[in-house]
C-alpha positions as CSV (number, residue, x, y, z in Angstrom):
1,X,126.5,88.1,117.3
2,X,123.7,86.5,115.3
3,X,124.6,84.6,112.1
4,X,122.8,84.9,108.8
5,X,121.6,81.7,107.1
6,X,123.8,80.8,104.1
7,X,120.7,80.4,102.0
8,X,117.0,80.5,102.4
9,X,114.4,78.2,100.9
10,X,112.2,81.2,99.9
11,X,112.7,84.9,99.5
12,X,109.3,86.4,100.6
13,X,109.0,90.1,100.1
14,X,107.1,93.0,98.6
15,X,107.1,94.8,95.3
16,X,105.9,98.4,95.7
17,X,104.7,100.3,92.6
18,X,105.7,104.0,93.0
19,X,103.8,104.7,89.8
20,X,100.5,103.6,91.4
21,X,100.9,104.5,95.1
22,X,98.6,107.5,95.9
23,X,99.9,108.1,99.4
24,X,96.6,107.4,101.0
25,X,98.2,105.8,104.1
26,X,95.8,102.8,104.1
27,X,98.8,100.5,104.3
28,X,100.1,102.4,107.4
29,X,96.7,102.2,109.1
30,X,96.3,98.5,108.3
31,X,99.8,97.7,109.5
32,X,99.3,99.6,112.7
33,X,96.0,97.8,113.4
34,X,97.1,94.3,112.7
35,X,100.4,94.5,114.5
36,X,98.9,96.2,117.6
37,X,96.3,93.4,118.0
38,X,98.3,90.4,117.0
39,X,102.1,89.5,116.7
40,X,104.3,90.6,119.6
41,X,103.9,93.5,122.0
42,X,101.2,96.1,120.9
43,X,102.5,99.1,119.0
44,X,102.5,102.0,121.4
45,X,101.0,105.4,121.1
46,X,101.8,108.1,123.7
47,X,99.8,111.3,123.9
48,X,98.3,110.4,120.5
49,X,95.9,113.4,120.5
50,X,98.0,115.8,122.6
51,X,100.7,118.3,121.9
52,X,103.6,115.8,121.7
53,X,102.3,112.6,120.2
54,X,104.8,109.7,119.9
55,X,104.0,106.4,118.3
56,X,105.5,103.2,116.8
57,X,104.9,102.4,113.2
58,X,106.3,99.6,111.1
59,X,105.4,101.2,107.8
60,X,105.6,104.9,106.9
61,X,105.0,106.9,103.7
62,X,107.2,109.8,102.7
63,X,106.1,112.1,99.9
64,X,108.5,114.1,97.7
65,X,108.2,116.5,94.8
66,X,110.5,115.4,92.1
67,X,111.8,117.5,89.2
68,X,113.5,115.9,86.2
69,X,117.2,116.9,85.9
70,X,116.7,117.8,82.2
71,X,113.6,119.9,82.8
72,X,110.0,118.9,82.4
73,X,107.0,118.4,84.6
74,X,107.6,117.9,88.3
75,X,105.6,115.2,90.1
76,X,104.8,114.1,93.6
77,X,106.1,110.6,94.4
78,X,104.8,108.8,97.5
79,X,107.4,106.5,98.9
80,X,106.3,103.7,101.3
81,X,109.1,102.4,103.5
82,X,109.4,99.5,105.9
83,X,111.9,96.7,106.6
84,X,113.3,95.3,103.3
85,X,114.2,91.9,104.7
86,X,117.7,92.1,103.3
87,X,119.7,89.1,102.3
88,X,122.8,90.5,104.0
89,X,120.9,92.1,106.8
90,X,123.3,94.2,109.0
91,X,120.7,94.5,111.7
92,X,121.0,90.8,112.3
93,X,124.7,90.5,112.5
94,X,125.1,93.3,115.1
95,X,122.5,91.9,117.5
96,X,124.4,91.0,120.7
97,X,121.7,88.7,122.1
98,X,120.5,86.9,118.9
99,X,117.1,88.5,119.2
100,X,117.3,89.7,115.6
101,X,117.4,86.9,113.2
102,X,116.6,85.9,109.6
103,X,114.6,82.7,109.0
104,X,116.1,80.1,106.7
105,X,112.7,78.8,105.5
106,X,111.4,82.1,104.0
107,X,114.0,84.8,104.5
108,X,111.8,86.9,106.8
109,X,113.8,89.0,109.3
110,X,112.2,89.0,112.7
111,X,112.9,90.1,116.3
112,X,112.5,87.7,119.3
113,X,111.1,90.3,121.7
114,X,111.8,88.0,124.7
115,X,115.5,88.2,123.9
116,X,115.6,91.9,122.9
117,X,117.3,94.2,125.4
118,X,116.5,97.4,123.6
119,X,120.1,98.3,123.0
120,X,119.3,99.9,119.6
121,X,122.3,98.5,117.7
122,X,120.1,97.0,115.0
123,X,118.5,100.4,114.4
124,X,121.9,102.0,114.2
125,X,123.1,99.4,111.7
126,X,120.0,99.6,109.4
127,X,120.8,102.0,106.6
128,X,117.1,102.4,105.8
129,X,115.8,103.5,109.2
130,X,113.4,100.6,109.2
131,X,113.5,99.8,112.9
132,X,111.7,101.6,115.7
133,X,112.2,101.3,119.4
134,X,108.9,100.9,121.2
135,X,109.2,103.2,124.1
136,X,106.5,101.5,126.1
137,X,107.6,97.9,125.6
138,X,111.3,98.7,125.5
139,X,111.9,96.4,122.6
140,X,112.8,96.9,118.9
141,X,109.9,96.6,116.4
142,X,109.9,96.1,112.7
143,X,107.9,94.8,109.8
144,X,107.3,91.1,110.1
145,X,105.6,90.7,106.6
146,X,102.6,89.7,108.8
147,X,104.2,86.3,109.5
148,X,101.3,85.5,111.8
149,X,98.9,86.1,108.9
150,X,100.5,84.6,105.8
151,X,100.7,81.2,107.3
152,X,97.3,81.3,109.2
153,X,95.1,78.6,107.7
154,X,92.2,79.9,109.7
155,X,92.1,82.9,107.4
156,X,90.6,82.8,103.9
157,X,93.3,82.3,101.3
158,X,92.9,85.8,99.9
159,X,93.7,87.2,103.3
160,X,97.0,85.3,103.7
161,X,99.0,88.2,102.6
162,X,100.5,91.1,104.6
163,X,97.8,93.5,105.9
164,X,99.3,96.4,103.9
165,X,99.0,94.4,100.6
166,X,95.4,93.3,101.4
167,X,94.2,96.8,102.1
168,X,95.9,98.8,99.4
169,X,93.1,100.4,97.3
170,X,95.4,101.2,94.4
171,X,96.9,97.8,94.0
172,X,100.4,99.3,94.5
173,X,101.7,96.6,96.8
174,X,102.4,93.0,95.8
175,X,103.6,90.0,97.9
176,X,105.3,86.9,96.8
177,X,108.4,84.7,96.6
178,X,111.4,86.2,94.7
179,X,113.1,82.9,94.7
180,X,110.5,81.7,92.2
181,X,111.1,83.2,88.8
182,X,107.5,82.5,87.9
183,X,106.0,84.3,90.9
184,X,104.0,87.5,90.5
185,X,106.6,89.6,92.1
186,X,109.5,88.2,90.1
187,X,107.6,88.8,86.8
188,X,106.7,92.4,87.9
189,X,110.4,93.2,88.6
190,X,111.5,91.7,85.3
191,X,108.8,93.5,83.3
192,X,109.0,96.9,85.0
193,X,112.7,97.1,85.9
194,X,112.3,96.7,89.7
195,X,115.1,98.5,91.6
196,X,116.8,98.1,95.0
197,X,116.7,100.9,97.6
198,X,120.2,102.2,98.1
199,X,122.0,99.3,96.4
200,X,125.4,100.9,97.2
201,X,124.9,99.7,100.8
202,X,125.4,96.1,99.8
203,X,122.6,94.7,101.9
204,X,120.8,93.1,99.0
205,X,117.2,94.1,100.0
206,X,114.6,91.5,99.0
207,X,111.8,94.1,98.6
208,X,111.8,95.9,95.3
209,X,110.4,99.2,94.0
210,X,108.9,99.8,90.6
211,X,110.0,103.3,89.5
212,X,107.4,106.0,88.6
213,X,107.0,107.0,85.0
214,X,107.9,110.7,84.3
215,X,104.7,112.7,83.6
216,X,106.0,113.8,80.2
217,X,106.0,110.2,79.1
218,X,102.5,109.4,80.1
219,X,100.0,108.7,77.3
220,X,97.2,111.1,76.6
221,X,94.6,110.0,79.2
222,X,91.8,112.4,78.0
223,X,89.9,109.6,76.4
224,X,86.5,111.1,77.2
225,X,87.0,114.2,75.1
226,X,85.5,112.8,71.9
227,X,82.4,111.8,73.8
228,X,81.8,115.3,75.2
229,X,80.9,117.1,72.0
230,X,77.7,119.2,72.4
231,X,74.5,117.4,71.2
232,X,72.8,120.7,70.3
233,X,74.1,124.1,69.3
234,X,71.1,126.0,70.8
235,X,69.3,125.2,74.1
236,X,65.7,124.2,73.8
237,X,62.7,123.8,76.1
238,X,63.3,124.6,79.8
239,X,67.0,125.2,79.2
240,X,66.2,127.8,76.5
241,X,63.8,129.6,78.9
242,X,66.4,129.4,81.8
243,X,69.1,130.8,79.5
244,X,67.0,133.8,78.6
245,X,66.1,134.6,82.2
246,X,69.8,134.4,83.2
247,X,70.7,136.7,80.3
248,X,68.1,139.2,81.5
249,X,69.7,139.5,85.0
């Protein structure tokens, strides 16, 4: 079985703002594109436009309608989910070949596809359903935090973030080092009360979620109303003529 590192120099991961995510799936598309063309075996799609499509995705979005327990406005919450790069990752410790491992330098959990035998034990051990078997390649696939991107000095500095972060139009995804208390992700978690997904599992996920605000607590956003007062009580000119013609119909 694979051993987890006692400590990691960094804790690279994501903060996902559930209050901002609009469920547009841009992150899903960007992830699929980047990981099909770059790191590891391409992500497969079988019968993509047929009656029984099957594909491999490293990032998925689930949408839920949530109703407050004490009553109030219901709201739709879009919930992106991928590998959480857990500190105590059970997918690593069950791997019989050492293919699944956690890097000591940055805490990223990866799969050595050359050593993967496709047994599926890691998918069984992951409480988040964050691993997918690629039916064509016969190996386990998972989010890599775009490890081939974040360290690529041939890319402009602004592109050295995971593809999902770079493409999010709503700015709902943030990338950084949780081991640094002054990093952008650490500050967001501290300021907004970032939470773990299923903390009772004891996996200590690195990725955090920022909870959505209940609709009843949102401020009055109708800031344009004072600017929409009518400028004239009675129409004049062409509008007056048009109003009379319409009344005559």
